[in-house]
Each structure stands twice: as C-alpha cells, then as structure tokens.
C-alpha positions as CSV (number, residue, x, y, z in Angstrom):
1,M,16.2,4.0,3.7
2,R,12.5,3.7,4.0
3,T,9.8,4.7,1.6
4,A,6.0,5.1,1.8
5,F,3.8,5.0,-1.3
6,H,0.3,6.7,-1.3
7,L,-2.3,4.8,-3.3
8,T,-5.5,6.7,-3.7
9,S,-6.5,6.2,-7.4
10,G,-9.1,3.8,-8.7
11,D,-7.5,3.8,-12.1
12,E,-6.2,0.3,-12.8
13,E,-3.2,1.5,-14.8
14,H,-2.2,3.9,-12.1
15,Q,-2.5,1.2,-9.5
16,D,-0.3,-1.0,-11.6
17,T,2.2,1.8,-11.8
18,V,2.4,2.3,-8.1
19,L,2.8,-1.4,-7.4
20,T,5.4,-1.8,-10.2
21,I,7.5,1.1,-8.8
22,A,7.3,-0.3,-5.3
23,E,8.4,-3.7,-6.6
24,N,11.2,-2.1,-8.7
25,L,12.5,-0.2,-5.6
26,S,12.4,-3.4,-3.6
27,N,14.5,-5.2,-6.2
28,D,17.0,-2.3,-6.9
29,E,20.3,-3.5,-5.6
30,T,21.9,-0.1,-6.0
31,I,20.1,1.3,-2.9
32,E,19.7,-0.2,0.6
33,M,16.0,-0.3,1.5
34,D,15.0,-1.1,5.0
35,D,11.3,-0.8,4.6
36,I,8.7,-0.1,1.9
37,A,5.1,0.5,2.7
38,V,2.1,1.2,0.5
39,V,-0.7,3.1,2.2
40,A,-4.1,2.8,0.4
41,Q,-7.2,4.8,0.9
42,A,-10.2,6.0,-1.1
43,E,-10.5,4.4,-4.5
44,G,-6.9,3.0,-4.1
45,I,-8.1,0.4,-1.6
46,D,-9.3,-2.1,-4.3
47,P,-5.9,-3.8,-4.9
48,L,-5.8,-4.7,-1.2
49,T,-9.1,-6.5,-1.2
50,V,-9.7,-10.2,-1.9
51,G,-10.5,-10.4,-5.6
52,G,-9.3,-6.8,-6.2
53,T,-7.9,-6.0,-9.6
54,H,-4.3,-6.3,-8.5
55,S,-4.8,-8.5,-5.4
56,G,-2.4,-11.2,-6.7
57,T,0.4,-8.6,-7.1
58,V,-0.3,-7.4,-3.5
59,E,0.0,-11.0,-2.2
60,S,3.3,-11.4,-4.1
61,L,4.7,-8.1,-2.8
62,L,3.7,-8.9,0.8
63,A,5.6,-12.1,0.4
64,D,8.6,-10.1,-0.7
65,G,8.4,-7.9,2.5
66,I,6.5,-4.9,1.3
67,A,4.0,-3.7,3.9
68,F,0.4,-2.8,2.8
69,K,-1.8,-0.6,5.0
70,A,-5.5,-0.1,4.5
71,C,-7.3,3.0,5.7
72,R,-10.0,2.1,8.3
73,N,-12.0,5.1,7.3
74,T,-12.2,4.0,3.7
75,L,-13.0,0.4,4.8
76,D,-15.8,1.6,7.0
77,M,-17.2,3.8,4.3
78,L,-17.2,0.9,1.8
79,D,-18.6,-1.5,4.5
80,L,-15.5,-3.7,4.2
81,D,-14.0,-5.6,7.1
82,D,-10.8,-7.5,7.7
83,S,-12.0,-10.6,5.9
84,D,-12.3,-8.5,2.8
85,L,-8.5,-7.7,2.8
86,V,-5.7,-9.8,1.3
87,E,-4.1,-11.8,4.1
88,G,-1.2,-9.8,5.6
89,V,-2.6,-6.3,4.9
90,E,-2.6,-4.1,8.0
91,R,-5.6,-2.0,8.9
92,V,-4.6,1.5,10.1
93,S,-6.8,4.2,11.7
94,S,-6.6,6.5,8.7
95,G,-4.4,6.8,5.6
96,A,-3.5,10.4,6.3
97,S,-2.4,9.7,9.9
98,E,-0.4,6.6,8.9
99,L,1.4,8.6,6.2
100,T,2.1,11.5,8.7
101,R,3.5,9.0,11.2
102,L,5.6,7.3,8.6
103,Q,7.1,10.5,7.4
104,A,7.8,11.5,11.0
105,D,9.6,8.2,11.3
106,G,11.9,9.1,8.4
107,Y,10.0,7.5,5.4
108,A,10.3,9.2,2.1
109,Y,6.8,10.0,0.6
110,L,6.0,9.0,-2.9
111,R,2.7,9.5,-4.7
112,P,3.4,8.5,-8.3
C-alpha cells in the first residue's frame, strides 16, 4: 500500500499532526506500507525548510524512508531554492500535479 499526505497549513499544531500520522503509519506493523510521501505546498512548506519549525522531524522521517516533496511553485513564490530545503527533500513541479500523479499511481490521499 502507498499513501500520500497533503501538507498545506502554516499552523504548527496541524503540521505536527500530519507528521505524527505519517510516522505512526510508517511504524504500524498491522499494515504493509510500500511508500509514504508528504507533499508540501503553500504555508505547509515550512517544515521542509532548513530551520523550519519541524525540520528535525522531517530529517528523522526522511531517514526512516518517508519521502518529502516540495512544490516548486511555492518555493519560487517564497524565493526559496534547493539550499533552503532539508537535505533529501525532493523538489516537484507543483504540489497539485504531484498529488494527482501519486493518486494515479495508486497512492491513497490523506489530508488530515
């Protein structure tokens, strides 16, 4: 099974909730997960940036095999480049197109 999380909120508690749910899903031994991806755009991009509120959690989850994808449109709008992202975060053309692609590839879509 594969799951994609959509992270768009700038609210720190909501960001923490999304990251915690992704981590819990990754650690749940009652379900066989092949891939977990978190796609961030708009105000949800902050945790994926160096020094972001939850950047340490993102680093830890990347090490655990969870993929993080940053919307290029958001990065451009905020004048951020690849060096502003936590190492290992993938830059995608747009959050919407990436989520559409992932769903077409069989990922379940979650937006907690």
